[in-house]
Backbone as a ProteinNet text record, in pm:
[ID]
protein_1_A
[PRIMARY]
MSASLTLVVLCAALFGAGIYVMLERSLTRVLIGFLLVGNSVNILIFLMSGRPGLGPILNDGVDVDEISDPLPQAFILTAIVINLGITAFMLALIYRSWWLAQLGEKGDLVDDEQEDVDDAEEAADLLRQSAADDDAIQEIIEASDEELDDMLPDEVDSAAVRAAAEAESHRRRKES
[TERTIARY]
-11907	-11988.8	-11975.7	-12090.1	-12087.8	-12155.8	-12076	-12129.4	-12142.1	-12247.2	-12270.1	-12178.4	-12107.5	-12015.6	-12091.6	-12212.3	-12294.4	-12326.8	-12362.1	-12393.9	-12269.9	-12154.1	-12030.7	-11997	-12008.8	-11980	-12081.6	-12208.6	-12312.3	-12286.1	-12247.9	-12218	-12100.4	-11994.6	-11877.9	-11913.1	-11994.4	-12033.4	-12119.4	-12211	-12295	-12211.5	-12117.2	-12028.8	-11949.8	-11889.2	-11807.4	-11888.9	-12005.1	-12090	-12142.2	-12179.2	-12231.1	-12127.9	-12005.5	-11899.3	-11864.9	-11858.8	-11827.5	-11933.6	-12060.4	-12167.7	-12173.6	-12139	-12141.9	-12038.3	-11933.9	-11827.3	-11866	-11980	-12028.1	-12078	-12088.8	-12132	-12283.2	-12356.1	-12501.5	-12560.5	-12653	-12715.3	-12798.8	-12857	-12934.9	-12844.7	-12727.2	-12633.3	-12580.1	-12560.3	-12518.6	-12626.1	-12752.3	-12861.9	-12864.2	-12847.3	-12846.3	-12728.6	-12613.7	-12497.9	-12521.5	-12584.7	-12615.8	-12710.1	-12809.2	-12902.4	-12829.3	-12738	-12661.4	-12574	-12505.3	-12420.9	-12506.8	-12622.1	-12710.9	-12758	-12792.6	-12835.3	-12718.7	-12599.4	-12484.7	-12450.7	-12470.3	-12448.7	-12548.7	-12671.3	-12771	-12730.7	-12680.7	-12635.6	-12514.2	-12423.6	-12306.2	-12346.8	-12438.9	-12487.1	-12550.8	-12625.9	-12688.4	-12583	-12476.4	-12370	-12296.1	-12274	-12198.6	-12281.3	-12409.9	-12495.5	-12476.7	-12413.2	-12388.3	-12490.5	-12480.6	-12569.8	-12709.7	-12810.6	-12947.3	-12967.4	-13055.2	-13084.7	-13231.9	-13264.5	-13403.1	-13443.1	-13573.4	-13622.4	-13574.8	-13553.5	-13496.3	-13597.8	-13660.7	-13754.6	-13703	-13677.2	-13619.4	-13731.3	-13748.9	-13848.2	-13776.1	-13853	-13794.9	-13742.9	-13624.7	-13567	-13496.5	-13486.1	-13418.3	-13276.1	-13181.1	-13040.7	-13010.1	-12940.4	-12909.9	-12819.7	-12736.3	-12645.8	-12718.7	-12840	-12914.4	-13000.5	-13011.8	-13096.9	-13019.2	-13086.6	-13021.4	-13021.9	-12925.1	-12909.2	-13005.1	-13093.9	-13188.5	-13127.3	-13010.6	-12950.9	-12919.2	-12863.3	-12839.8	-12968.8	-13076.5	-13204.2	-13247.9	-13228.2	-13261.5	-13172.1	-13043.5	-12952.1	-12997.1	-13039.1	-13083.7	-13208.6	-13302.6	-13423.2	-13388.6	-13297.2	-13254.8	-13186.1	-13101.8	-13033.1	-13132.2	-13236.8	-13338.5	-13409.8	-13444.3	-13514.2	-13423.7	-13297.9	-13204.9	-13185.1	-13172.5	-13157.3	-13278.5	-13397.4	-13519	-13523.5	-13485.8	-13485.6	-13386.7	-13266.5	-13166	-13205.5	-13270.8	-13318.9	-13423.1	-13514.4	-13615.7	-13549.4	-13450.4	-13378.9	-13306.2	-13241.4	-13169.8	-13267.2	-13383.4	-13483.5	-13530.1	-13545.4	-13582.8	-13472.6	-13347.3	-13235.6	-13231.5	-13256.1	-13255.4	-13366.7	-13485.3	-13597.7	-13569	-13513.5	-13483.7	-13378.9	-13276	-13174.1	-13230.9	-13317.9	-13381.7	-13469.2	-13544.8	-13633.6	-13552.6	-13443.3	-13360.6	-13294.3	-13260	-13200.3	-13302.1	-13428.4	-13532.2	-13564.1	-13539.5	-13573.7	-13478.6	-13355.9	-13260.4	-13207.1	-13201.6	-13140.1	-13222.3	-13353.6	-13435.5	-13399.4	-13350.2	-13311.9	-13433.9	-13424.5	-13532.1	-13630.1	-13619.3	-13701.3	-13819.6	-13891.9	-14010.7	-14123.7	-14182.6	-14290.4	-14408.3	-14519.1	-14641.4	-14663.6	-14664.4	-14677.8	-14814	-14919.6	-15052.4	-15055.7	-14985.2	-14978.8	-14909.6	-14804.9	-14736.8	-14829.7	-14908.8	-15003.1	-15108.5	-15160.9	-15261.2	-15204.3	-15080	-15017.1	-14998.9	-14963.2	-14944.5	-15078	-15184.4	-15316.4	-15362.3	-15338.1	-15377.1	-15300.7	-15171.9	-15091.7	-15141.4	-15179.3	-15231.4	-15364	-15451	-15578.2	-15554.1	-15457.4	-15427.1	-15375.5	-15293.6	-15243.3	-15357.1	-15448.1	-15561.3	-15649.8	-15674	-15758.7	-15693.4	-15562.7	-15490.7	-15498.4	-15484.2	-15492.9	-15634.2	-15737.6	-15875.2	-15898.9	-15844.8	-15859.4	-15790.6	-15671.7	-15599.9	-15678.4	-15737.6	-15817.1	-15938.5	-16006.6	-16125.3	-16088.3	-15977.7	-15934.9	-15898	-15831.8	-15795.1	-15918.9	-16022.5	-16147.1	-16212.2	-16212	-16272.4	-16194.6	-16062.7	-15980.6	-16005.5	-16011.6	-16036	-16174.4	-16274.8	-16410.4	-16416.5	-16345.6	-16349.2	-16273.3	-16168.1	-16096.1	-16184.7	-16266.8	-16355.7	-16459.7	-16511.4	-16612.2	-16550.6	-16426	-16361.4	-16334.8	-16310	-16283.9	-16405.6	-16526.1	-16649.1	-16706.5	-16644.7	-16703.8	-16635.8	-16708.8	-16655.1	-16570.1	-16486.2	-16398.3	-16472.4	-16591.7	-16666.4	-16717.9	-16753.3	-16806	-16695.2	-16568.6	-16456.9	-16437.4	-16447.9	-16428.8	-16533.4	-16660.7	-16765.3	-16749.9	-16701.2	-16680.3	-16565.9	-16463.1	-16352	-16398.5	-16485.5	-16539.3	-16623.7	-16706.6	-16788.8	-16702.3	-16595.4	-16507.4	-16438.2	-16398.1	-16335.8	-16436	-16560.2	-16663.5	-16693.2	-16696.9	-16721.2	-16605.8	-16483.7	-16367.9	-16372.2	-16410.2	-16419.1	-16529.5	-16644.7	-16754.1	-16717.3	-16646.7	-16603.6	-16504.2	-16413.9	-16316.4	-16387.4	-16485.3	-16560.1	-16637.7	-16693.5	-16764.5	-16667.2	-16545.9	-16447.6	-16403.9	-16393.1	-16351	-16456.1	-16582.2	-16687.6	-16730.8
6994.4	7090.3	7061	7062.3	7036.7	7153.5	7245.1	7361.8	7330.5	7375	7353.8	7446.3	7389.3	7468.9	7573.4	7539.5	7634	7757.9	7735.8	7850.4	7933.4	7869	7943.2	8031.2	7976.8	8054.7	8167.9	8137.9	8241.6	8353.1	8316.1	8417	8504	8443.3	8519.9	8610.9	8561	8643.2	8761.4	8738	8848.7	8952.7	8907.4	9001.8	9085	9017.1	9088.4	9187.6	9144.8	9234.7	9350.2	9319.9	9424.2	9530.4	9488.7	9584.8	9665.2	9599.5	9670.2	9776.1	9739.5	9834.3	9945.6	9914.5	10016.7	10126.2	10097.1	10195.2	10302.5	10291.3	10393	10514.4	10626.3	10749.7	10761.8	10692.7	10704.7	10637.5	10706.6	10649.5	10526.2	10522	10405.6	10283.2	10299.8	10187.4	10148.7	10245.8	10214.4	10131	10165.7	10088.5	9946	9930.9	9797.2	9716.2	9778.5	9711.2	9670.2	9758.5	9726.1	9606.8	9600.9	9487.4	9357.2	9363.4	9243.5	9196.3	9288.4	9251.3	9198	9258.4	9210.2	9068	9036.7	8900.1	8802.3	8847.2	8757	8730.1	8827.5	8805.9	8703.1	8710.2	8611.1	8470.6	8458.2	8326.7	8279.7	8371.7	8335.7	8285.9	8353.7	8308.1	8169.9	8149.2	8018.9	7910.2	7943.9	7846.2	7812.3	7912.2	7891.3	7824.5	7809	7751.3	7600.9	7537	7393.9	7313	7183	7095.1	7099.4	7070.3	7069.2	6956	6978	6876	6877.6	6820.6	6819	6958.1	6978.4	7105.6	7127.4	7251.3	7279.8	7263.6	7146.6	7116.1	6990.4	7000.9	6889.9	6805.1	6685.3	6589.7	6468.2	6376.8	6252.5	6169.4	6116.4	6030.3	6103.5	6237.5	6315	6343	6309.3	6334.6	6483.4	6542.9	6686.1	6718.4	6625	6649.6	6654.5	6600	6597.2	6722.3	6805.3	6924.7	7036.8	7107.7	7220.3	7342.7	7428.1	7548.1	7656.5	7709.5	7812.7	7952.8	7973.3	8106.5	8163.7	8086.9	8144	8187.2	8115.8	8156.9	8291.5	8310.6	8440	8550.3	8518.1	8616.4	8655.8	8557.7	8586.4	8674.4	8642	8725.2	8867.8	8879.7	9012.6	9087.8	9018.7	9082.6	9127.2	9048.5	9087.4	9214.7	9223.1	9341.9	9464.9	9449.7	9562.7	9605.3	9508.5	9537.7	9614.2	9574.5	9643.2	9787.3	9807.2	9943	10034.7	9984.6	10066.5	10091.7	9993.9	10013.8	10124.7	10125.7	10232.4	10368.6	10375.1	10500.3	10545.7	10453.2	10487.3	10532.9	10468.5	10512.5	10654.9	10687.4	10824.3	10922.6	10885.3	10972.1	10990.3	10882.3	10890.3	10981.9	10966.5	11052.1	11198	11223.3	11361.2	11423.8	11349.7	11405.6	11428.5	11339.1	11359.4	11485.1	11503	11618.8	11748.2	11751.2	11871.6	11896.9	11791.5	11809.4	11864.4	11830	11878.9	12026.4	12076.5	12214.6	12314.5	12274.4	12364.2	12468	12594	12700.3	12740.4	12714.9	12750.2	12667	12547.9	12462	12414.3	12419.7	12369.5	12479.6	12596	12710.5	12730	12625.7	12635.5	12686.7	12799.5	12854.7	12889.3	12905	12938	13088.1	13159.5	13305.1	13347.4	13272.9	13306.6	13292.8	13194.4	13177.8	13296.9	13350.3	13468.1	13590.1	13605.5	13717.3	13704.5	13583.4	13561	13591.4	13550	13578.4	13728.7	13802	13946.2	14015.5	13971.1	14029.5	14001.1	13881.2	13845.7	13928.9	13952.2	14034.7	14179	14230.6	14367.9	14377.9	14276.1	14276.7	14275.9	14197.9	14193.6	14328.3	14394.5	14525.8	14628.1	14624.2	14716.2	14688.1	14562.6	14523.9	14565.3	14549.1	14587.4	14738.8	14816.3	14962.2	15003.9	14939.2	14971.4	14937.5	14825	14788	14890	14933.1	15032.7	15163.6	15206.5	15329.7	15316.3	15203.2	15181.8	15181.1	15118.4	15115.9	15255.4	15330.5	15466.8	15552.6	15536.9	15610.9	15576.2	15449	15406.6	15463.5	15464	15518.5	15667.5	15739.9	15884.4	15912.7	15836	15856.4	15825.5	15723.5	15688.5	15791	15852.8	15956.2	16077.6	16113.4	16228.2	16200.4	16076.2	16040.8	16032.6	15986.7	15968.6	16102	16205.6	16336.4	16387.9	16355.4	16406.8	16313.2	16195.5	16095.6	16096.5	16036.6	16014.5	15886.5	15861.7	15743.7	15609.7	15596.4	15470	15447.5	15556.6	15545.1	15512.6	15545.3	15521.2	15370.8	15290.9	15146	15083.6	15122	15064.5	15112.9	15235.1	15285.5	15209.9	15174.9	15098.2	14959.4	14898.5	14766.7	14776.8	14883.5	14902.7	14926.3	15003.9	15033.3	14905.3	14822.3	14695.8	14606.2	14602.6	14521.8	14575.1	14708.1	14767.4	14734.5	14740	14709.6	14563.8	14475	14333.2	14308.5	14371.4	14352.6	14412.7	14525.9	14587.2	14496.5	14434.4	14342.9	14221.2	14167.2	14051.5	14084.9	14208.5	14249.2	14257.9	14305.7	14318.1	14180.1	14082.9	13948.4	13878.7	13902.5	13833.7	13914.8
15337.5	15265.9	15116.5	15050.5	14906	14836	14784	14714.1	14566	14508.3	14366.3	14287.3	14191.2	14109.4	14028	13987.8	13911.7	13995.2	14122.2	14208.7	14239.8	14253	14279	14159.4	14038	13916.9	13901.8	13929.5	13922.1	14021.9	14143.6	14246.5	14203.3	14151.3	14107.2	13990.3	13897.9	13782.6	13826.4	13919	13968.2	14042.2	14126.1	14195.5	14095.1	13998.3	13899.8	13818.8	13769	13689.6	13774.4	13898.8	13986.8	14018.2	14050.7	14080.5	13955.7	13839.9	13715.7	13684	13697.3	13665.7	13770.2	13895.8	14001.6	13979.6	13905.2	13882.7	13781.8	13718.3	13625.3	13703.7	13636.9	13704	13716.3	13634.9	13634.5	13758.5	13824.1	13943	13910	13792.7	13753.3	13742.6	13686.9	13676.9	13814.2	13901.6	14037.8	14106.2	14084.8	14143.6	14089.3	13958	13898.5	13953.3	13965.7	14023.6	14167.1	14242.3	14381.4	14389.9	14303.2	14302.7	14267.6	14169.8	14134.1	14250.4	14316.7	14430	14545.5	14568.1	14674	14649.5	14524.9	14493.2	14502.9	14465.3	14477	14623.5	14710.3	14853.8	14905.5	14860.7	14903.2	14858	14736.4	14687.4	14768.2	14800.8	14879.5	15018.6	15082.7	15213.9	15201.1	15094.4	15072.1	15052.7	14977.6	14956	15084.6	15168.6	15291	15400.9	15379.8	15484.3	15498.4	15401.9	15414	15337	15355.9	15281.9	15341.5	15259.7	15311.3	15410	15502	15602.4	15635.8	15747.7	15794	15842.1	15855.2	15907.3	16049.7	16088.1	16220.5	16333.7	16338.7	16446.8	16515.6	16641.7	16715.7	16775.2	16721.6	16770.6	16826.8	16881.5	16932.6	16816	16829.6	16728.5	16616.5	16622.1	16518.4	16565.2	16480.6	16511.8	16491	16585.5	16579.9	16460.6	16419.2	16306.6	16172.7	16166.1	16040.4	16019.8	16120.7	16112.8	16042.8	15952.4	15884.8	15975.7	15952.8	16034.5	15984.5	16069.9	16024.2	16018.2	16074.6	16079.7	15940.7	15847.4	15713.5	15644.2	15667.7	15608.7	15665.2	15795.4	15856.5	15801.4	15779.5	15721.1	15580.4	15502	15364.9	15366.9	15454.8	15464.3	15506.9	15601.7	15645.5	15531.9	15456.1	15343.1	15236.7	15214.8	15116.4	15160.7	15288.8	15339.7	15332.3	15369.8	15362.4	15217.5	15129.1	14986.9	14933.8	14975.1	14932.1	14982.9	15108.6	15164.5	15094.6	15069.7	15002.7	14857.5	14795.1	14657.9	14652.8	14749	14753.2	14773	14860.6	14883.5	14757	14690	14566	14457.2	14449.2	14351.2	14381	14510.1	14545.8	14506.5	14527.6	14486.8	14335.3	14262.6	14116.3	14067.7	14125.6	14085	14118	14235.8	14275.6	14183.6	14149.9	14061.2	13921	13874.9	13744.3	13747.9	13856.1	13869.4	13868.4	13942.5	13945.9	13810.9	13739.3	13607.4	13507.8	13522.7	13432.4	13456.3	13577	13609.3	13547.1	13523.4	13460	13556.1	13510.8	13590	13711.9	13707.4	13822.8	13945	13922.2	14033.1	14109.1	14239.4	14324.5	14362.6	14300.6	14339.7	14245.2	14218.5	14135.3	14223.9	14185.6	14265.9	14176.1	14237.9	14166.8	14179.4	14067.5	14071.1	14125	14093.2	14145	14297	14349.8	14495	14559.4	14495.9	14548.1	14547.6	14441	14433	14542.1	14562	14667	14805	14829.7	14958.6	14979.8	14875.3	14887	14915.8	14848.4	14873.8	15016.1	15063.6	15200.2	15302.1	15277.5	15367.8	15368	15250.4	15243.3	15318.2	15305.2	15378.9	15529.3	15573.7	15717	15766.7	15685.3	15726	15734.4	15634.5	15639.1	15760	15786.8	15899.2	16031.6	16039.8	16160.4	16181.8	16074.1	16086.6	16129.4	16075.4	16113.2	16260.4	16306.5	16447.5	16537.8	16498	16577.7	16586.2	16474.5	16475.4	16566	16561	16644.1	16791.8	16825.6	16966.2	17012.6	16925.1	16962.9	16986.2	16902.5	16921.8	17055.1	17089.1	17216.3	17333.7	17322.7	17431.9	17448.1	17336.8	17345.3	17401	17360.4	17412	17560.8	17603.8	17745.8	17829	17772.5	17845.4	17870.6	17771.4	17788.4	17894.7	17897.9	17998	18135.8	18146.7	18276.2	18345.1	18267.2	18327.3	18402.6	18355.2	18414.8	18520.9	18547.9	18637.4	18772.7	18866.4	19000.3	18998.3	19099.4	19099	19088.6	19149.7	19140.6	18998.6	18934.4	18798.6	18697.5	18731.5	18641.2	18618.3	18725.9	18713.7	18622.9	18637.4	18552.3	18407.1	18387.3	18252.1	18183.7	18258.5	18202.1	18160.1	18239.1	18205	18078.2	18069.5	17949.5	17826.5	17840	17727.2	17678.6	17771.5	17733	17661.3	17708.3	17643.1	17502.6	17487.7	17356.4	17260.2	17309.9	17225.7	17180.5	17271.2	17236	17134.1	17149.1	17053.2	16917.3	16917.9	16793.1	16720.2	16797	16737.5	16678.3	16744.4	16694.9	16566.7	16562.6	16439.3	16322.9	16347.2	16241.5	16190	16283	16243.1	16158.6	16185.9	16107.7	15989.8
[MASK]
++++++++++++++++++++++++++++++++++++++++++++++++++++++++++++++++++++++++++++++++++++++++++++++++++++++++++++++++++++++++++++++++++++++++++++++++++++++++++++++++++++++++++++++++

């Protein structure tokens, strides 16, 4: 294996700088440190992969010892994707902490006062509508009770069906 001294020094410098910057309290510096360490890991994997060789395609007349190993390349690609995902997550954490710091004492409870007023008005309308529906149903029940006292048993069943139909039509008128 023949590792380039320049890449070894670069990898060590990136590791050292990344760890040093990660020890700071600021999330932005932690992110920068993480990016430096991630890139140094990629260089380390590249260094450990060995000397370059032929493409990893086995054809007739190609010696197996001359072919380069494709596994370190897959590791580097995987490390890049993982690094990107963690970077996105860290950026979201940084933005969230900045947002909460800008809010001050209110914290995460930022609300729209007009929205609260609209919700209260809507709740009051629903209560009024519910009370009106209850009154209408009670009137229908009382009217049907008076009619039922004067009817024969066969007429009671048809009156109950009519009362239910009237209640349903009254409810539909209230909804529209």
